C-alpha atoms as an extended CHARMM CRD file, in Angstrom:
* protein
*
        99  EXT
         1         1  MET       CA            198.7120000000       65.1810000000      378.4520000000  PROA      1               0.0000000000
         2         2  ILE       CA            197.1660000000       66.4980000000      375.3540000000  PROA      2               0.0000000000
         3         3  HSD       CA            199.6680000000       68.8880000000      373.6820000000  PROA      3               0.0000000000
         4         4  ILE       CA            198.8360000000       71.9590000000      370.8980000000  PROA      4               0.0000000000
         5         5  ILE       CA            202.1260000000       70.8190000000      368.5870000000  PROA      5               0.0000000000
         6         6  PRO       CA            203.4650000000       73.8000000000      366.4280000000  PROA      6               0.0000000000
         7         7  VAL       CA            203.0110000000       72.9510000000      362.6220000000  PROA      7               0.0000000000
         8         8  ASN       CA            205.6740000000       75.2660000000      362.0620000000  PROA      8               0.0000000000
         9         9  LYS       CA            208.1800000000       73.0080000000      364.5700000000  PROA      9               0.0000000000
        10        10  LEU       CA            207.6760000000       69.8560000000      362.3400000000  PROA      10              0.0000000000
        11        11  SER       CA            209.0710000000       68.7210000000      358.9690000000  PROA      11              0.0000000000
        12        12  ALA       CA            207.6340000000       69.0290000000      355.3470000000  PROA      12              0.0000000000
        13        13  ARG       CA            207.2270000000       64.6140000000      355.4980000000  PROA      13              0.0000000000
        14        14  ALA       CA            206.4320000000       64.9400000000      358.8780000000  PROA      14              0.0000000000
        15        15  LEU       CA            203.0170000000       67.5780000000      358.8370000000  PROA      15              0.0000000000
        16        16  ARG       CA            202.5090000000       65.7730000000      355.3280000000  PROA      16              0.0000000000
        17        17  GLY       CA            201.9020000000       61.9370000000      356.8670000000  PROA      17              0.0000000000
        18        18  VAL       CA            199.3850000000       63.8750000000      359.7190000000  PROA      18              0.0000000000
        19        19  ILE       CA            197.7300000000       65.4250000000      357.3540000000  PROA      19              0.0000000000
        20        20  GLU       CA            197.1340000000       62.6330000000      354.9990000000  PROA      20              0.0000000000
        21        21  GLU       CA            196.6830000000       59.9420000000      358.0720000000  PROA      21              0.0000000000
        22        22  PHE       CA            193.6730000000       62.8090000000      359.5030000000  PROA      22              0.0000000000
        23        23  ILE       CA            191.9560000000       62.6600000000      355.8190000000  PROA      23              0.0000000000
        24        24  SER       CA            192.4700000000       59.4790000000      355.7980000000  PROA      24              0.0000000000
        25        25  ARG       CA            190.0310000000       58.2700000000      358.2350000000  PROA      25              0.0000000000
        26        26  ALA       CA            186.9220000000       57.5260000000      357.8920000000  PROA      26              0.0000000000
        27        27  GLY       CA            184.0720000000       59.8410000000      358.7760000000  PROA      27              0.0000000000
        28        28  THR       CA            186.4650000000       63.2850000000      357.8440000000  PROA      28              0.0000000000
        29        29  ASP       CA            183.6110000000       65.8550000000      356.1420000000  PROA      29              0.0000000000
        30        30  TYR       CA            184.8280000000       67.9410000000      353.6220000000  PROA      30              0.0000000000
        31        31  GLY       CA            180.4840000000       68.5920000000      352.5550000000  PROA      31              0.0000000000
        32        32  ALA       CA            178.1940000000       68.2540000000      350.2650000000  PROA      32              0.0000000000
        33        33  VAL       CA            180.2970000000       66.7730000000      347.2740000000  PROA      33              0.0000000000
        34        34  ASP       CA            183.8900000000       63.9490000000      348.4920000000  PROA      34              0.0000000000
        35        35  ALA       CA            186.8550000000       65.6690000000      347.5190000000  PROA      35              0.0000000000
        36        36  SER       CA            190.2780000000       63.8880000000      346.3290000000  PROA      36              0.0000000000
        37        37  MET       CA            192.5280000000       63.1320000000      348.7430000000  PROA      37              0.0000000000
        38        38  GLU       CA            194.9060000000       66.0610000000      347.0990000000  PROA      38              0.0000000000
        39        39  THR       CA            192.2030000000       68.8050000000      347.6590000000  PROA      39              0.0000000000
        40        40  LYS       CA            191.7940000000       67.3550000000      351.0630000000  PROA      40              0.0000000000
        41        41  PHE       CA            195.1840000000       67.4980000000      351.2070000000  PROA      41              0.0000000000
        42        42  LYS       CA            196.1760000000       71.0710000000      350.6580000000  PROA      42              0.0000000000
        43        43  GLN       CA            192.9160000000       72.2620000000      352.1150000000  PROA      43              0.0000000000
        44        44  ALA       CA            193.9360000000       70.6250000000      355.6550000000  PROA      44              0.0000000000
        45        45  LYS       CA            197.4010000000       72.0770000000      355.0830000000  PROA      45              0.0000000000
        46        46  ALA       CA            196.4990000000       75.5300000000      354.3690000000  PROA      46              0.0000000000
        47        47  SER       CA            194.4160000000       75.5790000000      357.1970000000  PROA      47              0.0000000000
        48        48  LEU       CA            196.6840000000       74.8700000000      359.4000000000  PROA      48              0.0000000000
        49        49  LEU       CA            198.8570000000       77.0840000000      358.0380000000  PROA      49              0.0000000000
        50        50  ASN       CA            196.8580000000       79.8470000000      358.2090000000  PROA      50              0.0000000000
        51        51  GLY       CA            196.5380000000       79.1520000000      361.7510000000  PROA      51              0.0000000000
        52        52  SER       CA            191.9800000000       78.5400000000      361.6990000000  PROA      52              0.0000000000
        53        53  VAL       CA            193.2960000000       74.5420000000      362.6470000000  PROA      53              0.0000000000
        54        54  VAL       CA            195.3710000000       73.3400000000      365.1260000000  PROA      54              0.0000000000
        55        55  LEU       CA            197.2880000000       69.6660000000      365.4560000000  PROA      55              0.0000000000
        56        56  VAL       CA            196.3540000000       67.9980000000      369.3070000000  PROA      56              0.0000000000
        57        57  PHE       CA            198.4130000000       65.6050000000      369.9850000000  PROA      57              0.0000000000
        58        58  ASP       CA            197.4810000000       62.7170000000      372.9550000000  PROA      58              0.0000000000
        59        59  ASP       CA            199.7230000000       61.3850000000      374.8320000000  PROA      59              0.0000000000
        60        60  GLU       CA            197.7490000000       58.4560000000      376.1220000000  PROA      60              0.0000000000
        61        61  THR       CA            196.0820000000       57.3200000000      372.8180000000  PROA      61              0.0000000000
        62        62  GLU       CA            199.5370000000       58.1720000000      371.3050000000  PROA      62              0.0000000000
        63        63  THR       CA            196.4930000000       59.7090000000      368.2130000000  PROA      63              0.0000000000
        64        64  THR       CA            197.2930000000       63.5360000000      366.3310000000  PROA      64              0.0000000000
        65        65  ASN       CA            193.6540000000       65.1700000000      365.6720000000  PROA      65              0.0000000000
        66        66  MET       CA            193.7170000000       68.4820000000      363.7590000000  PROA      66              0.0000000000
        67        67  PHE       CA            190.8020000000       70.7930000000      365.7100000000  PROA      67              0.0000000000
        68        68  ARG       CA            189.2800000000       74.5470000000      364.3460000000  PROA      68              0.0000000000
        69        69  VAL       CA            190.2690000000       77.4930000000      367.1420000000  PROA      69              0.0000000000
        70        70  ASP       CA            186.9850000000       77.7200000000      367.3960000000  PROA      70              0.0000000000
        71        71  ASP       CA            185.9970000000       74.2990000000      368.4490000000  PROA      71              0.0000000000
        72        72  PRO       CA            183.8590000000       74.0480000000      371.9710000000  PROA      72              0.0000000000
        73        73  ILE       CA            186.6380000000       71.2570000000      372.6560000000  PROA      73              0.0000000000
        74        74  LEU       CA            189.9580000000       73.8970000000      372.3020000000  PROA      74              0.0000000000
        75        75  LYS       CA            188.1350000000       75.6260000000      374.4850000000  PROA      75              0.0000000000
        76        76  LYS       CA            187.2230000000       74.0190000000      377.2430000000  PROA      76              0.0000000000
        77        77  ILE       CA            190.8610000000       72.8440000000      376.9260000000  PROA      77              0.0000000000
        78        78  TYR       CA            191.7180000000       76.7990000000      378.1250000000  PROA      78              0.0000000000
        79        79  ALA       CA            189.3480000000       76.2270000000      380.5280000000  PROA      79              0.0000000000
        80        80  LEU       CA            190.3910000000       73.4920000000      382.4360000000  PROA      80              0.0000000000
        81        81  PRO       CA            191.5970000000       74.1570000000      386.2010000000  PROA      81              0.0000000000
        82        82  GLU       CA            195.3340000000       74.3190000000      386.0080000000  PROA      82              0.0000000000
        83        83  ASP       CA            195.7160000000       71.0720000000      388.0600000000  PROA      83              0.0000000000
        84        84  THR       CA            197.4450000000       68.9960000000      386.1320000000  PROA      84              0.0000000000
        85        85  GLU       CA            195.4160000000       65.4530000000      386.5350000000  PROA      85              0.0000000000
        86        86  THR       CA            192.3170000000       66.4720000000      386.8060000000  PROA      86              0.0000000000
        87        87  LYS       CA            193.1420000000       67.9940000000      383.6230000000  PROA      87              0.0000000000
        88        88  GLU       CA            194.9270000000       65.5840000000      381.9110000000  PROA      88              0.0000000000
        89        89  ALA       CA            191.6810000000       62.9990000000      382.9400000000  PROA      89              0.0000000000
        90        90  ILE       CA            188.9270000000       65.4610000000      381.2610000000  PROA      90              0.0000000000
        91        91  LEU       CA            191.1530000000       65.9630000000      378.6560000000  PROA      91              0.0000000000
        92        92  ALA       CA            191.0990000000       62.4900000000      377.0080000000  PROA      92              0.0000000000
        93        93  GLU       CA            187.7670000000       61.8160000000      377.5740000000  PROA      93              0.0000000000
        94        94  MET       CA            186.9700000000       64.7510000000      375.7400000000  PROA      94              0.0000000000
        95        95  ILE       CA            189.6600000000       63.8660000000      372.6520000000  PROA      95              0.0000000000
        96        96  LYS       CA            188.7860000000       60.1290000000      373.0620000000  PROA      96              0.0000000000
        97        97  PRO       CA            188.6340000000       57.7550000000      369.9180000000  PROA      97              0.0000000000
        98        98  GLU       CA            185.3250000000       55.7200000000      368.9680000000  PROA      98              0.0000000000
        99        99  LYS       CA            186.5120000000       51.9890000000      369.3480000000  PROA      99              0.0000000000
């Protein structure tokens, strides 16, 4: 099952851990100029706190990802059928991490 995690439900330590894990992934793009980890952290945290980005957790893969609220994947999540089994299968396929 896929969950959108309310940022205000996480402790400061848990939030920091989730953000640091996400920004340390290879391929995370921060523009033409590479930013320091602290700058990346501040940008990601600000985006989560201002609501332009949300945390999404996938039970099956046990991964957390950050998506912009206007990301097409999130729009697909909200437009999915009510059938839980079908919805979970579609979502898992959409956010499956690359191997």
